[in-house]
N, C-alpha and C positions, 0 to 999 in steps of 0.2 A: 502493499500499500502505499503508494505517496503520499509527501506531504508540501502543502503549501502555507506561506502563512504572509500575510496582509495585513494591512492595518484600515481601524475603522475608528469611527467615530458615534457612541449614544446622542441623541439630540434628547434634545427640551424635554418630547413627547412621548421617551424610552422604546424612538426607531433609532434599528440599528442595519447600517447599508451594507450586504451582503458585496465587498468588490467584482466586478467585473466578471475580472479573470477568472475566479471560485465559480462564480453563476453560473459562468462558460464549461468549466471544466466538471464541473454537478450535475450540466443541464438541469437545472434550477430558471424557470421560468415566471413573468410574473402572474401573480394569481396562483399560485402554488400553493396546496400546502406545504407546512412545516412544524415538527415536532420539535419544542428547547425544553434541555433535560440539564437541571442543575444535578454538581454531579460532586461534593465536597465543594471545593472554588473554585471548577471550572464550571463554564455552559456550554455544551453542545446543543447547534441546531444541526437537525438532518432533517429532509424530505420525508415525510407522514409515505410510510407507505405500510401494506400488512409486514414486511421482514423488519421495518423498522418497529411494528405493534409485538410482534414477535419476540423482540431481541429484546426489550424495556420491559417484557412484560418476563422470561426468561431472569431476564438478571432481578428484578424484583422477588421474582422467587427465590431465588436462590439468597438473598440477603434478607429472609424471610417476613420481604412486605407486599404483603398477597392480597388483596383488591378484588371488591366483589362486578360483575360482568356493568352491575349501575355505575359502580365509582369509577370504572373506566371510561364509561361512554361521557358521562358527564362533563368530562375532564377534556373530552377532543370538543 
C-alpha cells in the first residue's frame, strides 16, 4: 500500500478539503459518501463502502465494542 501525504486546513465551519491529488488517486468525487473515524489521536477518512463497513465492524467486535444494527444505521 502506497502512502501520499499532503496538507489541508480545517475551515471555521469544520470543513476539510481533501487535496485533488489524493481525491484523484482514491477516485473520490463530489457527492461520494465518506466515513470519518477517530482512532486514538488519528482522524481517518475512508470512502463509505460495504468493505469499509465490514472492516469497521470487525475491528469494533475485536475490541469488544459491539453495536446493534439499529445503532449502526443511526450513525450513517
